[in-house]
C-alpha positions as a Markdown table, in Angstrom:
| # | Residue | x | y | z |
|---|---|---|---|---|
| 1 | Met | 18.4 | -15.8 | -38.4 |
| 2 | Asn | 20.3 | -15.2 | -41.6 |
| 3 | Leu | 23.0 | -12.7 | -42.4 |
| 4 | Met | 22.9 | -11.0 | -45.8 |
| 5 | Ile | 25.8 | -8.9 | -47.1 |
| 6 | Glu | 24.6 | -6.5 | -49.7 |
| 7 | Thr | 28.0 | -4.8 | -50.4 |
| 8 | Val | 29.5 | -7.9 | -52.1 |
| 9 | Thr | 28.5 | -9.1 | -55.7 |
| 10 | Pro | 29.7 | -12.6 | -56.4 |
| 11 | Pro | 30.7 | -13.6 | -60.0 |
| 12 | Asn | 28.3 | -15.4 | -62.2 |
| 13 | Ser | 30.7 | -18.5 | -62.3 |
| 14 | Gly | 34.1 | -19.5 | -61.3 |
| 15 | Thr | 35.7 | -19.4 | -57.9 |
| 16 | Phe | 34.4 | -17.0 | -55.3 |
| 17 | Arg | 36.4 | -16.4 | -52.1 |
| 18 | Leu | 35.3 | -14.1 | -49.3 |
| 19 | Glu | 37.0 | -13.7 | -46.0 |
| 20 | Leu | 35.0 | -11.6 | -43.5 |
| 21 | Gln | 35.8 | -10.2 | -40.2 |
| 22 | Leu | 32.7 | -8.1 | -39.3 |
| 23 | Ser | 31.8 | -6.3 | -36.0 |
| 24 | Ala | 28.7 | -4.5 | -35.2 |
| 25 | Asp | 27.1 | -3.3 | -31.9 |
| 26 | Ile | 23.6 | -4.7 | -31.9 |
| 27 | Leu | 21.8 | -2.4 | -29.4 |
| 28 | Val | 18.2 | -3.2 | -30.7 |
| 29 | Pro | 17.3 | -6.8 | -30.4 |
| 30 | Ala | 15.6 | -8.6 | -33.4 |
| 31 | Asp | 12.4 | -9.0 | -31.6 |
| 32 | Thr | 12.2 | -5.2 | -30.7 |
| 33 | Ala | 12.8 | -4.5 | -34.4 |
| 34 | Arg | 9.9 | -6.8 | -35.5 |
| 35 | Arg | 7.5 | -5.3 | -33.0 |
| 36 | Gln | 8.5 | -1.7 | -34.1 |
| 37 | Val | 7.7 | -2.7 | -37.7 |
| 38 | Ser | 4.5 | -4.4 | -36.7 |
| 39 | Thr | 3.3 | -1.4 | -34.8 |
| 40 | Phe | 4.2 | 1.0 | -37.7 |
| 41 | Val | 2.5 | -1.1 | -40.6 |
| 42 | Gly | -0.4 | -1.9 | -38.5 |
| 43 | Leu | -1.2 | 1.7 | -37.6 |
| 44 | Glu | 0.0 | 3.4 | -40.8 |
| 45 | Ile | -0.8 | 1.1 | -43.6 |
| 46 | Ala | -3.3 | -1.7 | -42.6 |
| 47 | Asp | -4.2 | -3.6 | -39.5 |
| 48 | Leu | -3.7 | -7.0 | -41.4 |
| 49 | Leu | 0.0 | -6.3 | -41.8 |
| 50 | His | 2.7 | -7.3 | -39.3 |
| 51 | Gly | 6.4 | -8.0 | -39.1 |
| 52 | Glu | 8.1 | -11.3 | -39.1 |
| 53 | Arg | 11.4 | -12.7 | -37.9 |
| 54 | Pro | 14.2 | -10.3 | -39.3 |
| 55 | Asp | 17.4 | -11.1 | -40.9 |
| 56 | Leu | 20.6 | -9.2 | -40.2 |
| 57 | Val | 21.8 | -7.2 | -43.2 |
| 58 | Trp | 25.3 | -5.7 | -43.7 |
| 59 | Gln | 25.1 | -2.7 | -46.1 |
| 60 | Glu | 27.4 | 0.0 | -47.1 |
| 61 | Gln | 25.5 | 2.4 | -44.9 |
| 62 | Gly | 25.6 | 0.1 | -41.8 |
| 63 | Val | 24.0 | -2.8 | -40.2 |
| 64 | Ser | 20.2 | -3.3 | -40.0 |
| 65 | Trp | 17.5 | -5.8 | -39.2 |
| 66 | Arg | 15.5 | -6.5 | -42.3 |
| 67 | Val | 12.0 | -7.2 | -41.2 |
| 68 | Pro | 9.7 | -8.9 | -43.6 |
| 69 | Val | 6.1 | -7.3 | -43.7 |
| 70 | Val | 3.5 | -9.9 | -44.0 |
| 71 | Leu | -0.2 | -9.9 | -44.8 |
| 72 | Ser | -2.4 | -12.1 | -42.6 |
| 73 | Ser | -6.1 | -12.6 | -41.8 |
| 74 | Arg | -8.0 | -14.5 | -39.2 |
| 75 | Ser | -9.7 | -16.7 | -41.7 |
| 76 | Leu | -6.8 | -17.5 | -43.9 |
| 77 | Gly | -3.7 | -17.0 | -41.6 |
| 78 | Arg | -0.5 | -16.0 | -43.2 |
| 79 | Val | -1.3 | -14.8 | -46.9 |
| 80 | Gly | 2.3 | -13.8 | -47.8 |
| 81 | Val | 5.1 | -11.3 | -47.7 |
| 82 | Val | 4.4 | -7.9 | -49.2 |
| 83 | Gly | 7.6 | -6.1 | -48.5 |
| 84 | Ala | 10.4 | -5.4 | -46.0 |
| 85 | Ile | 11.5 | -2.6 | -43.7 |
| 86 | Asp | 15.1 | -2.2 | -42.4 |
| 87 | Val | 15.7 | -1.2 | -38.8 |
| 88 | Asp | 19.0 | 0.3 | -37.6 |
| 89 | Val | 20.6 | -2.1 | -35.0 |
| 90 | Lys | 22.0 | 0.7 | -33.0 |
| 91 | Thr | 19.3 | 3.4 | -33.0 |
| 92 | Gly | 16.1 | 1.4 | -33.8 |
| 93 | Glu | 15.3 | 3.9 | -36.6 |
| 94 | Leu | 13.1 | 2.5 | -39.3 |
| 95 | His | 14.5 | 3.1 | -42.8 |
| 96 | Ile | 11.2 | 4.0 | -44.7 |
| 97 | Asn | 10.7 | 6.1 | -47.7 |
| 98 | Asp | 7.8 | 6.6 | -50.1 |
| 99 | Glu | 8.9 | 3.9 | -52.5 |
| 100 | Ile | 9.0 | 1.2 | -49.8 |
| 101 | Leu | 5.6 | 2.3 | -48.4 |
| 102 | His | 4.1 | 2.2 | -51.9 |
| 103 | Thr | 5.5 | -1.2 | -52.6 |
| 104 | Ile | 4.1 | -2.6 | -49.4 |
| 105 | Glu | 0.7 | -1.0 | -50.0 |
| 106 | Asp | 0.5 | -2.2 | -53.7 |
| 107 | Asn | 1.5 | -5.7 | -52.8 |
| 108 | Ala | -0.8 | -6.1 | -49.9 |
| 109 | Gln | -3.7 | -4.8 | -52.1 |
| 110 | Arg | -2.9 | -7.4 | -54.7 |
| 111 | Leu | -2.5 | -10.2 | -52.3 |
| 112 | Ala | -5.7 | -9.3 | -50.5 |
| 113 | Ala | -7.6 | -9.1 | -53.7 |
| 114 | Gly | -6.3 | -12.5 | -54.8 |
| 115 | Ala | -7.0 | -14.1 | -51.4 |
| 116 | Ala | -10.5 | -12.6 | -51.2 |
| 117 | Leu | -10.0 | -11.2 | -47.7 |
């Protein structure tokens, strides 16, 4: 698992120093977040989509699991990542909006067409 911090923008060059002391109550395990995303995208978008191993993301609005959404097929296996959905580590709420759904759908269609699923 990786930790991404989205509230910090490093300089383009020169010395960068960051001292962190972060604390978060993770009540929703990473695997639960992955399963939630897999269920959602499989039922709401396409059955060839599923979630993969998430990264922990620290954002201004809180801490989330960022679950990559992947297109796969039986014949080709894993085709590629088509987007990501954030899941709140405390509540398990999926952070989804129309733009995220549109991006996932468009990317999945493009990858599927290119892979001739």
